[in-house]
C-alpha positions, -999 to +999 in steps of 0.1 A: +830-476+243+792-483+249+791-493+209+820-510+209+818-550+214+820-555+255+821-594+258+818-619+232+803-659+236+817-680+219+793-709+226+765-691+218+781-666+192+770-636+204+788-603+207+771-581+233+777-543+234+765-517+257+738-506+234+731-537+225+723-570+244+723-593+212+705-620+226+714-621+265+690-606+293+716-585+304+699-551+288+710-518+270+733-510+301+758-485+281+726-462+284+730-456+319+766-444+311+752-419+289+727-408+312+753-404+341+778-388+313+752-359+311+747-346+345+785-353+352+788-323+320+760-305+334+772-305+368+813-297+358+798-263+336+779-250+373+807-236+392+786-241+429+799-266+456+771-281+458+773-291+417+806-304+427+791-324+452+762-342+431+793-344+407+812-367+430+778-386+434+771-393+401+807-400+391+810-429+421+773-440+403+788-444+374+818-462+387+797-487+408+777-491+374+808-505+354+816-527+386+789-543+383+792-551+345+824-572+354+804-590+380+772-596+356+794-605+326+809-637+344+814-677+340+779-697+347+778-729+340+815-735+321+806-708+299+829-680+302+825-649+276+853-630+270+860-593+276+867-574+254+892-541+255+861-521+251+851-531+282+881-523+302+877-489+284+845-484+299+863-494+333+892-469+328+866-441+318+847-443+343+878-440+371+891-413+352+854-395+356+858-401+395+890-385+394+880-355+377+849-348+402+874-353+433+899-332+416+872-300+404+894-269+391+871-242+414+882-205+425+878-199+456+857-173+464+869-140+481+849-129+514+842-090+500+819-107+473+783-094+483+760-119+475+744-101+442+776-110+425 
């Protein structure tokens, strides 16, 4: 969804995507989602408790970053950008990511296992 249009500013004929700021000073906000997704996937593949805790932190940062999009792309000076479905898709995806981080599929280790296995 970072490659699709997030907002459209009709008065200036500008379409802002997650990876293209298109003449605004919002920055390329979608690249942070790629960064967070990389660490989320890496920590999801590691079957250790510290990785699951890092995953919750990364997912919370991703959700906070997504909520900041809604705050940045607001009405200013009577000019209201039209929010596109891709922006809402990013929000829903971030909520799904944090739910996946809160409920990991992790098998409990038995107390009989030694430290070498």
